[in-house]
C-alpha positions as CSV (number, residue, x, y, z in Angstrom):
1,M,43.5,-45.7,-23.7
2,K,41.3,-43.3,-25.4
3,R,42.3,-39.7,-25.4
4,A,40.2,-36.7,-25.5
5,Q,39.3,-34.9,-28.7
6,G,39.4,-31.3,-28.8
7,P,39.8,-28.9,-26.7
8,I,38.9,-29.3,-23.0
9,R,36.1,-26.9,-22.2
10,G,35.4,-24.5,-19.2
11,G,39.0,-22.9,-18.8
12,T,40.1,-18.9,-19.1
13,E,43.4,-19.4,-20.8
14,G,42.7,-17.6,-23.9
15,N,39.2,-15.9,-22.9
16,D,39.0,-12.2,-23.7
17,A,35.8,-12.0,-21.6
18,M,37.1,-13.0,-18.5
19,L,37.9,-10.7,-15.7
20,L,41.3,-10.2,-13.9
21,I,40.5,-9.0,-10.7
22,P,43.4,-7.4,-8.8
23,C,43.0,-8.2,-5.1
24,P,45.3,-6.1,-2.7
25,H,46.2,-9.0,-0.9
26,C,47.0,-11.6,-3.5
27,G,47.4,-10.0,-6.7
28,P,45.6,-9.6,-10.3
29,R,43.8,-13.2,-10.0
30,D,40.9,-14.8,-12.5
31,Q,37.0,-13.6,-11.5
32,T,36.3,-17.1,-11.3
33,E,38.2,-16.9,-7.9
34,F,35.5,-13.9,-6.6
35,S,31.6,-13.6,-5.9
36,Y,30.4,-10.4,-6.8
37,C,28.6,-8.8,-3.5
38,G,26.9,-5.7,-5.4
39,D,27.0,-2.2,-5.7
40,A,29.5,-0.6,-3.4
41,T,27.7,2.4,-3.0
42,V,24.1,1.3,-1.5
43,A,23.7,2.3,2.2
44,R,22.4,-0.1,4.5
45,P,19.1,2.2,6.5
46,A,20.6,3.8,9.5
47,A,17.9,1.7,11.3
48,P,16.9,-1.2,10.3
49,E,14.2,-2.1,12.7
50,D,12.6,1.3,12.2
51,A,12.6,0.4,8.4
52,D,9.2,0.5,6.5
53,D,8.6,-2.0,3.5
54,A,9.2,0.9,1.1
55,T,12.5,1.5,2.7
56,W,13.8,-1.7,2.5
57,I,12.3,-2.6,-0.9
58,E,14.1,0.5,-2.0
59,Y,17.9,-0.6,-0.2
60,L,17.3,-4.1,-1.7
61,Y,15.8,-4.1,-5.2
62,M,15.6,-0.3,-7.0
63,R,19.4,0.5,-8.9
64,D,20.2,2.5,-11.0
65,N,21.4,1.0,-14.0
66,N,24.1,3.3,-15.2
67,K,26.6,3.1,-18.4
68,G,29.9,4.0,-16.7
69,L,32.0,3.5,-14.0
70,H,30.6,1.6,-11.2
71,E,31.4,0.4,-7.7
72,E,31.2,-2.9,-6.7
73,L,32.2,-5.2,-4.1
74,W,34.0,-8.6,-5.1
75,Q,34.9,-11.8,-2.0
76,H,37.8,-13.6,-2.9
77,V,36.4,-16.3,-2.0
78,H,38.9,-18.6,-3.7
79,G,41.7,-17.0,-1.4
80,C,42.5,-14.0,1.0
81,R,38.5,-14.0,1.7
82,Q,38.8,-10.4,1.7
83,L,36.2,-8.3,0.2
84,V,37.7,-5.9,-2.1
85,R,36.1,-3.1,-4.0
86,V,36.3,-2.2,-7.0
87,R,35.9,0.4,-9.6
88,R,34.7,-0.6,-13.2
89,D,33.8,0.3,-16.5
90,V,30.1,-1.7,-17.2
91,R,30.6,-0.4,-20.9
92,N,33.7,-2.7,-21.6
93,H,34.4,-4.3,-17.7
94,E,37.9,-2.2,-17.8
95,I,39.1,-2.4,-14.0
96,K,40.1,1.1,-13.4
97,A,41.0,0.8,-9.4
98,E,40.6,-1.5,-6.6
99,G,41.1,-1.7,-3.0
100,P,40.2,-3.2,0.1
101,S,36.7,-2.8,1.6
């Protein structure tokens, strides 16, 4: 039987670029267990049925791309399936705080 040559690709061991997201329900978990759900500070239009196209365009597409801390929502899809609110520094990907959404 032949053996695989070299390291197996696709693992997360030793990968400093991978985020370690602290799930408040399951503990620290690898980023691959989560799905990014977007900016946690964006508010949906108060009356969606009355919102015009400009309001929906603003809500769906227009985002600030600031350096520094950013509030994000992540869903733990390969774990407890809960939404987790994460405060992450987008300059170095350091996670400063977390909590349930």
